[in-house]
C-alpha positions as CSV (number, residue, x, y, z in Angstrom):
1,M,136.7,46.6,60.7
2,N,137.5,47.7,64.3
3,L,139.1,44.3,65.7
4,G,142.5,45.1,66.6
5,E,141.1,48.1,68.7
6,H,138.5,45.6,70.6
7,Q,140.6,42.2,70.5
8,G,144.1,43.1,70.6
9,A,146.7,41.1,69.2
10,A,143.7,38.3,68.5
11,G,141.9,40.4,66.2
12,R,144.2,41.7,64.4
13,A,145.3,37.8,63.7
14,F,141.8,36.5,63.0
15,A,141.5,40.1,60.5
16,A,144.6,39.3,58.8
17,A,142.8,35.2,58.8
18,L,140.2,36.7,56.8
19,P,140.7,36.1,53.1
20,G,141.8,33.1,53.7
21,L,138.8,31.7,56.0
22,A,136.5,33.4,53.3
23,G,138.1,31.5,50.1
24,R,138.0,28.1,51.9
25,F,134.2,28.6,53.0
26,L,133.4,30.1,49.2
27,E,134.8,26.7,47.3
28,E,133.3,24.1,50.2
29,W,130.0,25.0,50.5
30,G,129.7,26.4,46.5
31,L,129.3,30.2,47.0
32,R,130.4,32.8,44.5
33,P,130.5,36.3,46.3
34,D,127.4,38.4,44.6
35,G,127.8,41.7,45.7
36,A,130.1,44.7,48.3
37,V,131.3,43.3,51.5
38,M,130.1,44.4,54.4
39,Y,131.3,44.6,57.7
40,G,130.7,46.4,61.5
41,M,132.1,46.1,64.8
42,C,133.0,42.7,64.7
43,A,132.0,40.9,62.1
44,L,132.4,40.2,58.1
45,V,129.7,40.1,55.7
46,V,130.2,38.5,51.9
47,P,126.4,38.5,50.0
48,V,126.5,35.9,48.0
49,V,125.1,32.8,46.0
50,R,124.5,29.2,47.0
51,E,125.9,27.6,43.3
52,A,123.7,24.9,43.9
53,D,120.7,26.4,43.4
54,G,120.9,29.7,42.4
55,R,119.2,31.4,45.9
56,G,121.2,34.3,47.6
57,A,122.6,34.0,51.0
58,A,125.2,35.4,53.4
59,L,128.5,34.1,54.3
60,K,129.1,35.2,58.0
61,L,132.8,35.2,59.8
62,Q,133.6,36.3,63.1
63,M,136.1,35.6,65.7
64,V,134.2,32.9,68.8
65,D,133.6,34.8,72.0
66,A,131.8,34.8,74.9
67,E,129.1,36.6,73.1
68,T,129.1,35.3,69.9
69,V,129.3,31.6,70.6
70,G,125.5,31.2,71.2
71,E,124.1,33.2,68.4
72,P,123.7,29.6,66.0
73,V,122.0,28.2,68.8
74,A,119.7,31.0,68.9
75,L,119.1,31.3,65.5
76,R,117.9,28.0,65.3
77,V,116.0,28.2,68.4
78,W,114.2,31.3,67.5
79,G,113.7,30.0,63.7
80,A,112.0,26.9,65.7
81,A,109.6,29.4,67.2
82,G,108.7,31.6,64.1
83,A,110.2,34.4,66.0
84,G,111.2,36.4,63.2
85,V,115.1,35.9,62.6
86,V,117.0,35.2,59.9
87,G,117.6,31.6,58.9
88,L,120.6,29.6,59.7
89,L,121.6,27.8,56.0
90,E,124.9,26.3,57.3
91,H,127.5,26.5,60.0
92,D,130.8,25.4,60.8
93,A,132.0,25.0,64.9
94,E,135.3,25.4,64.4
95,T,135.7,28.4,63.1
96,G,132.1,30.1,63.8
97,V,132.1,30.7,59.8
98,M,128.2,30.6,58.8
99,L,125.8,30.8,55.9
100,L,122.6,32.9,56.3
101,E,119.8,34.0,54.5
102,R,120.1,36.7,52.2
103,L,117.7,40.1,53.3
104,D,117.8,43.3,52.0
105,E,120.9,45.1,53.0
106,H,119.8,48.1,51.4
107,R,116.5,48.5,53.8
108,P,117.3,48.5,57.3
109,L,114.9,49.7,59.9
110,T,117.2,52.9,60.0
111,G,115.7,53.9,57.2
112,V,112.6,54.2,58.3
113,P,112.4,57.9,59.1
114,D,109.5,57.7,61.2
115,V,111.2,57.0,64.0
116,R,108.1,55.8,66.6
117,E,106.7,53.5,63.5
118,A,110.6,52.2,63.7
119,V,110.1,52.2,67.4
120,R,107.2,50.1,67.6
121,V,108.4,47.7,64.6
122,L,111.5,47.1,66.7
123,A,108.9,46.5,70.1
124,G,107.3,43.6,68.1
125,S,110.5,42.4,67.1
126,L,111.2,42.0,70.9
127,S,108.1,40.6,71.7
128,R,108.3,37.8,69.6
129,L,112.2,36.9,71.0
130,V,111.5,37.0,74.9
131,R,108.2,35.1,74.3
132,V,110.9,31.9,73.7
133,P,112.8,30.0,76.9
134,A,116.6,30.3,76.9
135,P,118.3,27.2,76.2
136,P,120.8,25.2,77.9
137,G,124.5,26.5,78.1
138,M,123.8,30.5,77.3
139,R,125.6,33.1,79.1
140,R,123.4,34.0,81.9
141,L,122.2,37.8,82.6
142,G,122.5,36.9,86.8
143,D,126.5,36.6,86.0
144,A,127.1,39.6,83.9
145,A,124.7,41.5,87.1
146,A,127.2,40.1,89.9
147,G,130.1,41.0,87.2
148,M,129.1,44.6,87.5
149,L,127.8,45.1,90.5
150,A,131.3,43.8,92.6
151,E,133.2,45.7,89.8
152,T,131.1,49.0,90.3
153,P,133.3,50.4,93.9
154,G,136.6,50.8,92.0
155,A,135.4,52.0,88.7
156,V,133.2,55.0,89.9
157,V,135.9,56.7,91.4
158,V,137.5,56.9,88.3
159,L,134.7,59.1,87.0
160,E,136.1,62.8,87.1
161,D,132.2,64.7,87.5
162,A,130.3,64.1,90.8
163,G,127.1,64.3,89.4
164,E,128.2,61.2,86.9
165,R,129.9,59.2,89.7
166,R,126.2,59.8,91.9
167,R,124.4,58.7,88.7
168,L,126.2,55.8,88.7
169,L,125.7,54.3,91.9
170,D,122.2,54.8,91.3
171,C,122.3,52.2,88.6
172,A,124.0,49.9,90.7
173,A,121.4,50.5,93.5
174,A,118.7,50.1,90.8
175,V,119.9,47.0,89.8
176,R,120.7,44.9,93.0
177,E,117.2,45.7,93.4
178,V,116.6,43.4,90.8
179,A,119.7,40.9,90.3
180,G,118.0,37.9,92.4
181,E,115.9,37.6,90.2
182,P,117.6,37.8,86.4
183,G,115.1,36.4,84.4
184,D,114.9,32.9,82.1
185,R,114.5,34.4,78.5
186,L,116.7,34.1,75.2
187,L,117.6,37.7,74.5
188,H,119.6,39.4,72.0
189,W,121.1,41.9,73.9
190,D,121.5,43.9,71.5
191,L,118.3,44.8,69.0
192,H,118.9,48.4,67.7
193,Y,117.5,49.7,64.8
194,A,120.6,48.2,62.1
195,N,120.2,45.3,63.0
196,I,116.0,44.9,61.9
197,L,116.3,44.2,58.0
198,A,113.3,43.8,55.4
199,G,113.1,40.6,54.2
200,R,113.5,39.9,50.8
201,A,110.5,38.2,48.6
202,E,112.5,35.9,47.1
203,E,112.9,34.5,50.4
204,G,109.1,34.2,51.1
205,R,109.7,37.2,53.4
206,A,108.5,40.5,51.4
207,G,106.8,42.8,53.8
208,E,108.7,41.1,57.0
209,W,111.3,42.8,59.1
210,V,113.6,40.6,60.3
211,V,116.6,40.0,62.9
212,L,120.2,39.6,62.9
213,D,122.9,39.6,64.9
214,P,122.5,38.7,68.1
215,K,124.5,38.5,71.1
216,P,122.2,36.0,73.0
217,L,122.2,35.4,77.1
218,A,119.8,34.4,79.1
219,G,117.7,36.6,81.0
220,D,115.0,39.4,81.9
221,P,113.3,40.9,78.7
222,A,113.2,44.1,80.2
223,F,117.3,44.3,80.3
224,E,116.4,44.5,76.3
225,L,115.6,48.1,76.2
226,F,118.5,50.3,76.3
227,P,119.3,50.3,72.1
228,A,116.0,51.4,71.3
229,L,116.0,54.2,73.3
230,D,120.4,54.9,72.7
231,Q,120.3,54.7,68.8
232,R,118.3,57.2,66.9
233,F,119.0,59.0,70.2
234,D,116.2,61.8,70.8
235,A,116.6,63.1,74.9
236,S,112.7,64.0,74.6
237,E,112.0,60.9,73.1
238,V,113.2,58.4,75.8
239,L,110.3,58.1,78.4
240,W,108.2,57.9,75.1
241,R,109.9,54.8,73.5
242,F,110.3,53.5,77.4
243,G,106.5,53.6,77.8
244,L,106.0,52.0,74.6
245,L,108.7,49.1,74.7
246,C,107.5,48.6,78.6
247,G,103.9,48.2,76.6
248,V,104.2,45.9,74.0
249,L,106.6,43.5,75.9
250,E,104.0,43.9,79.1
251,L,107.1,44.7,81.5
252,D,106.7,46.0,84.9
253,R,108.0,49.5,84.6
254,E,109.8,49.6,88.3
255,R,112.0,46.2,87.3
256,A,112.4,48.1,83.2
257,R,113.8,50.9,84.9
258,A,116.3,49.0,86.8
259,W,117.4,46.9,83.8
260,T,117.9,49.4,81.3
261,L,119.7,51.6,84.2
262,G,121.7,48.3,84.4
263,R,122.7,48.8,80.6
264,V,124.0,52.5,81.4
265,L,126.0,50.6,84.1
266,Q,127.3,48.2,81.9
267,N,128.5,50.8,79.1
268,A,130.1,52.7,81.5
269,L,132.3,50.4,82.8
270,W,133.3,49.9,79.7
271,G,134.4,53.3,78.7
272,I,135.6,53.1,82.1
273,R,138.0,49.8,81.2
274,L,139.1,51.8,78.1
275,G,140.4,54.7,79.8
276,R,137.4,56.9,79.3
277,P,136.8,58.8,82.7
278,R,132.9,60.3,81.5
279,L,129.9,58.8,81.0
280,Y,128.0,59.3,77.1
281,A,125.5,62.0,76.9
282,D,123.1,60.4,75.6
283,H,123.9,57.0,77.9
284,A,123.8,60.0,80.8
285,E,120.5,61.4,79.6
286,I,118.3,58.0,80.0
287,A,120.1,57.4,83.3
288,R,118.4,60.9,84.7
289,R,114.8,61.0,82.6
290,L,114.5,57.2,83.9
291,L,116.1,58.3,87.7
292,G,113.5,61.5,87.4
293,R,115.9,63.4,89.1
294,D,119.1,66.3,87.7
């Protein structure tokens, strides 16, 4: 896990407490470990079996912050709407610990060799998610956009390359055009191919692709496209993927272009805060192709 790098002292303290936290909920919820522990950037997942009924599940432990606090609410809302998300079985509000439906961790969408087919699957998943209105209390895209635009003038001068400075200003200009109408749909924000797993026959979901790990916010569905363009990156496929996503989600292409450039801006600002004075090469290429200029 990368909690120390991304969350500082609080992250290191949380990581140190994880064994005790996992042990507490294994006991309280009547669970036994059932496989290798998995982890990503900020969460630990323990495959488990429920002793009461022998049902497989996944114990998820993560820090509660602005990005993760809305996850259980979003999963319940999407679950009630039949939007194709992982089932939430238990949730402890104090610690943020969740017990989730067990999916097939050996079959992520990243494993589908036909990348265009993977894009189509992801687009279908997104289309189900963004039909759902955001419930009250979600962080809002409008606030994020205002923050980005306020931060840009001071951040852009840090970039070493003059072309990248111009590109970032172009991204900010595009966001400024749409920021007044930030939208009200429930967004995943991080729907890339590794956040879609195959369902399990034991859970009645054989043949389904199931979404997990949202970082939810309320906003315009056009803000959702960037991860699908960036992961499994292929510069020659950027415009094809963008067009496919716009078509399946029934998006206005100009708004989609602007909000996708907003994701480039958002990532650049994060990098600058962490001391990176250059754009990531694939992000810069996505922006170049959407802007249609060198």
